[in-house]
PAFIDREN-164428 format. One line per 4 residues: their letters; for each residue x, y, z of C-alpha. Coordinates in steps of 0.05 Angstrom, whole numbers, plus 5000, padded with zeros to 4 digits. Last residue first. Example, Ala and Ser with C-alpha at 12.3 -4.5 7.8 and 13.67 -1.06 7.14 Angstrom:
2
SA> 5273:4979:5143  5246:4910:5156
end
This chain:
435
EEDA> 7275:5158:5284  7211:5176:5250  7156:5124:5258  7122:5107:5192
PEEF> 7054:5140:5177  6991:5097:5186  6957:5076:5122  6883:5099:5120
AEET> 6885:5135:5054  6922:5079:5020  6868:5029:5040  6813:5073:5012
ETAE> 6848:5082:4947  6855:5007:4939  6780:4995:4955  6758:5046:4904
ESAE> 6802:5014:4851  6772:4945:4866  6700:4971:4862  6713:5003:4795
ETEV> 6741:4939:4768  6680:4899:4788  6680:4851:4846  6653:4780:4851
SEGS> 6655:4744:4917  6678:4672:4919  6640:4608:4937  6631:4587:4865
AEEM> 6641:4646:4820  6592:4669:4767  6603:4735:4735  6543:4782:4738
EPIE> 6502:4814:4683  6454:4869:4708  6379:4859:4694  6344:4917:4659
VPEE> 6267:4914:4660  6232:4926:4595  6171:4972:4594  6105:4938:4571
PLEM> 6096:4896:4633  6089:4822:4622  6023:4787:4608  6021:4714:4630
TEGE> 6012:4660:4579  5969:4598:4587  5992:4527:4570  5994:4505:4642
EPLE> 5952:4551:4685  5967:4623:4696  5975:4645:4768  5916:4668:4810
VTEG> 5934:4721:4861  5919:4708:4934  5895:4763:4980  5934:4773:5045
EEPL> 5944:4847:5031  5896:4870:4978  5901:4851:4905  5903:4911:4857
EADK> 5838:4931:4821  5815:4975:4878  5881:5013:4874  5861:5033:4804
EKKS> 5793:5058:4827  5825:5099:4883  5876:5127:4835  5819:5152:4792
PGEA> 5797:5118:4728  5798:5163:4667  5819:5235:4667  5766:5253:4616
ADKA> 5709:5224:4658  5732:5262:4719  5732:5327:4679  5664:5315:4647
SKID> 5633:5304:4716  5608:5235:4735  5540:5207:4754  5527:5133:4764
IKYG> 5453:5116:4757  5420:5051:4777  5359:5046:4732  5285:5040:4750
TLRA> 5269:5105:4713  5231:5142:4768  5266:5109:4826  5335:5126:4796
ALRA> 5314:5197:4781  5289:5205:4853  5355:5183:4881  5396:5226:4833
NQGE> 5356:5288:4853  5357:5272:4927  5432:5258:4934  5438:5297:5000
KGIA> 5418:5359:4961  5420:5343:4888  5464:5295:4848  5452:5330:4782
LSLQ> 5459:5399:4814  5524:5379:4849  5553:5357:4782  5529:5418:4746
DDPV> 5593:5460:4743  5634:5403:4715  5585:5389:4659  5548:5322:4665
ICRC> 5567:5251:4644  5518:5196:4661  5537:5123:4673  5483:5069:4668
AKGE> 5454:5009:4705  5397:4960:4694  5438:4896:4701  5513:4893:4684
PLMT> 5523:4915:4612  5527:4990:4626  5486:5040:4587  5525:5103:4572
VSLV> 5489:5170:4579  5520:5234:4552  5523:5309:4564  5467:5314:4616
EAPA> 5442:5382:4637  5416:5386:4708  5344:5408:4721  5332:5352:4705
LAAA> 5362:5284:4720  5299:5249:4694  5309:5279:4624  5377:5245:4617
IFEA> 5348:5180:4643  5291:5181:4592  5339:5196:4534  5384:5138:4554
PDES> 5325:5091:4566  5295:5104:4497  5220:5093:4507  5215:5165:4528
YKII> 5174:5199:4583  5172:5275:4586  5187:5300:4656  5145:5340:4705
DIKE> 5186:5361:4767  5141:5377:4827  5162:5416:4888  5121:5406:4952
GRLE> 5091:5472:4974  5037:5446:5021  5015:5387:4979  4948:5420:4964
EVIG> 4985:5484:4944  5030:5445:4897  4969:5413:4866  4937:5481:4853
AVRQ> 5001:5508:4824  5006:5449:4776  4941:5469:4743  4952:5544:4745
GRPG> 5021:5544:4713  5007:5604:4670  4958:5562:4630  4968:5489:4650
VCAG> 5029:5454:4678  5002:5385:4664  4980:5402:4593  5047:5436:4579
IPDI> 5085:5374:4601  5043:5328:4558  5049:5372:4495  4988:5356:4452
NEDN> 4994:5352:4376  5030:5284:4379  4968:5254:4413  4983:5194:4458
SWVA> 5021:5240:4504  5070:5215:4556  5084:5236:4628  5140:5222:4678
MKTR> 5131:5249:4748  5185:5272:4797  5164:5293:4866  5201:5336:4917
SGPE> 5202:5357:4991  5140:5344:5032  5136:5272:5013  5196:5243:4975
RATS> 5164:5220:4911  5176:5180:4848  5123:5175:4795  5115:5133:4732
KVEV> 5080:5131:4664  5026:5184:4676  4988:5183:4611  4962:5242:4570
IGDY> 4903:5229:4523  4869:5184:4574  4808:5228:4586  4828:5240:4659
IEPV> 4899:5256:4638  4876:5307:4586  4827:5337:4636  4884:5358:4682
ELEF> 4864:5379:4753  4829:5316:4778  4876:5268:4743  4935:5309:4769
LRRV> 4911:5299:4840  4904:5225:4826  4977:5218:4806  5001:5260:4865
LGPH> 4962:5217:4914  4987:5154:4880  5057:5171:4904  5034:5154:4975
TRSI> 5052:5205:5028  4983:5231:5048  4957:5162:5064  4892:5125:5080
LVQP> 4875:5055:5106  4800:5049:5115  4781:4998:5168  4711:4971:5160
GWNS> 4671:4957:5223  4690:4941:5294  4698:4866:5283  4743:4881:5223
RRVD> 4740:4884:5147  4795:4918:5108  4799:4976:5059  4865:4993:5025
VVYV> 4908:5052:5002  4855:5106:4999  4893:5171:4983  4877:5231:5026
KIHA> 4853:5302:5012  4849:5351:5070  4795:5394:5103  4816:5424:5170
GETL> 4765:5422:5226  4815:5401:5279  4887:5420:5261  4938:5387:5216
EENP> 5009:5413:5216  5053:5387:5159  5127:5383:5179  5133:5314:5146
VQEG> 5074:5293:5103  5031:5243:5141  5030:5168:5129  5080:5153:5185
AMLL> 5039:5193:5234  4978:5149:5221  4917:5175:5186  4858:5138:5218
AEAA> 4792:5135:5181  4722:5148:5209  4661:5133:5167  4604:5172:5135
DAGT> 4557:5135:5088  4497:5149:5132  4506:5223:5126  4571:5249:5096
GIKL> 4637:5218:5074  4704:5214:5109  4713:5237:5181  4786:5239:5197
TVAG> 4825:5216:5258  4897:5240:5261  4954:5201:5292  5009:5244:5325
NRPD> 5030:5190:5374  5015:5223:5440  4979:5287:5419  4924:5248:5383
VRIV> 4890:5295:5334  4814:5291:5327  4760:5312:5279  4801:5327:5216
VGTL> 4753:5330:5158  4764:5283:5099  4765:5290:5023  4774:5226:4985
IEHQ> 4824:5208:4930  4822:5140:4896  4866:5079:4901  4808:5040:4933
KSNF> 4741:5074:4923  4699:5012:4910  4722:4985:4977  4696:5049:5009
ENYV> 4623:5038:4990  4626:4963:4998  4654:4970:5068  4602:5023:5086
MGRD> 4545:4978:5062  4573:4919:5099  4580:4960:5162  4507:4981:5157
AERL> 4485:4910:5146  4526:4887:5205  4497:4942:5248  4426:4926:5228
GQII> 4439:4852:5243  4466:4872:5311  4402:4911:5325  4361:4849:5305
VQKG> 4403:4806:5351  4392:4854:5409  4317:4854:5398  4309:4779:5391
NGAA> 4310:4763:5465  4260:4816:5484  4215:4850:5432  4214:4791:5384
IRGF> 4208:4740:5439  4152:4778:5474  4116:4787:5408  4119:4712:5393
EMKD> 4095:4697:5463  4036:4744:5455  4023:4718:5385  4019:4646:5408
VQIN> 4062:4602:5363  4026:4572:5304  4030:4496:5296  4053:4476:5227
VMDG> 4043:4401:5214  4094:4361:5174  4068:4298:5139  4100:4229:5149
IKFR> 4036:4195:5173  3974:4227:5143  3941:4294:5148  3879:4308:5107
GSIK> 3831:4306:5166  3856:4372:5191  3871:4398:5261  3838:4340:5298
RADE> 3870:4293:5247  3938:4315:5272  3921:4294:5343  3900:4224:5319
LTME> 3962:4218:5275  4006:4229:5335  4052:4288:5342  4127:4297:5336
NGPD> 4180:4352:5348  4172:4372:5420  4131:4311:5439  4188:4264:5420
VYDE> 4171:4190:5431  4111:4174:5386  4129:4111:5348  4071:4069:5373
EDVV> 4023:4127:5362  4042:4130:5290  4078:4192:5269  4061:4262:5242
AKQV> 4123:4307:5243  4120:4373:5281  4136:4443:5255  4132:4501:5304
YMRL> 4104:4563:5270  4119:4637:5274  4078:4691:5240  4097:4758:5211
DKKE> 4050:4807:5176  4056:4862:5125  3991:4839:5091  4026:4839:5023
EDVE> 4094:4823:5051  4071:4760:5087  4133:4730:5121  4126:4661:5154
VVVN> 4176:4644:5208  4195:4572:5215  4216:4530:5276  4239:4458:5273
EIES> 4283:4434:5331  4241:4442:5394  4270:4413:5459  4311:4476:5472
HDKK> 4249:4519:5478  4273:4588:5504  4336:4587:5461  4297:4558:5403
YAAT> 4251:4619:5405  4310:4668:5404  4345:4632:5347  4282:4634:5304
LAQV> 4270:4707:5319  4342:4726:5301  4343:4685:5237  4277:4718:5215
IKEM> 4304:4787:5231  4368:4775:5191  4328:4750:5131  4283:4812:5136
MFKK> 4345:4856:5134  4370:4826:5069  4301:4831:5037  4295:4904:5056
PIGR> 4360:4921:5022  4402:4973:5061  4406:5037:5020  4409:5083:5079
EQEL> 4350:5128:5069  4304:5088:5024  4322:5018:5048  4323:5039:5120
MELA> 4254:5071:5112  4226:5007:5080  4255:4966:5137  4222:5011:5189
AFIE> 4154:5006:5156  4159:4930:5152  4177:4927:5226  4120:4974:5245
APNM> 4071:4928:5208  4096:4869:5250  4073:4904:5314  4115:4886:5373
GAPE> 4106:4850:5438  4075:4861:5505  4001:4876:5505  3983:4946:5527
KQKK> 3956:4949:5598  3888:4982:5603  3887:5039:5651  3837:5025:5705
GKM> 3776:5070:5707  3771:5122:5760  3711:5119:5804
end
């Protein structure tokens, strides 16, 4: 006769819970105390869901014995005041448990272990899993939030053919997270394929219902700044400072640097021996050109350097706002402006000044006809006359006004006009008839 297989009691073993929490703390860095609080909340909520009439439920955690116990708390009342069996018990019933109880005390009544195990394995299971997920997301958020404005290396795992968005896997192991590189944050004409390793700049980290959202970019000027910090020890140590950057992704970047040590050339430190340092950054940026400029506290000197590679003859600061006028040689005007105005545009962003570029020839000729015409009033525009007591400037060259004799109601003729009229009449006289 075959023996019957003994049915294992439903529920969970508290020792296994403690062992799982210790493993999570070691492998994933999730604090055991934090997770135990989540589990206690889950078990309490699950029991109250099945026993809506009960209000006070406590879970006792014994870390030394690795044990969990659930109790229902009931207040000791007089028999005359006994109206809520779920939350109250009479003094007579309390004395059966212990003779020390008196009216007003709270009595802990242990929940049956089988029922407690069923609740933990059933209704509380999903809540416990959710607590694990929240803790995991919180750890990931804290991890990436501390890396804002830093560079991370990601692996391309998916490219969306519809909108061009690229999904990257950032980090390894339990700290790994997915980040979305939108098409607008990608370098133009840069082709990213699955499995490629690329560096991205962490712009921001936000919380969401689906976990932390890591906003990354390949076009942010901060990417160039951080790449130089990785390649140039002098920048990392603070000897050389990056004062400002201006970038048009995939095309050109201008960066202003300054050295706190007069014995160290900031441009030479960034370029490196035989250009090795800057070459590595250009390779990472897929051939993007980088102009490294020495920063100066003198705005005119800084602006002249920012227009490199063009030579600047003079810089005149204009009184209205942050603006200036730069004079360049005739043959370098197009170089100073750049293709489609790129060089001048980047120089303006780098310095924060509005830059007006003129050639030496145009500057010597003075204002152009177009600029002069702009000073004249347009058609329909009113001209302000001088007020009483003010003088109006007259033209420098005198204007000749002919003198004329006054005659009331009669025409005035000069002698030359009279002689011409007489000759004209004689010329048109008809000849006399010959008999």
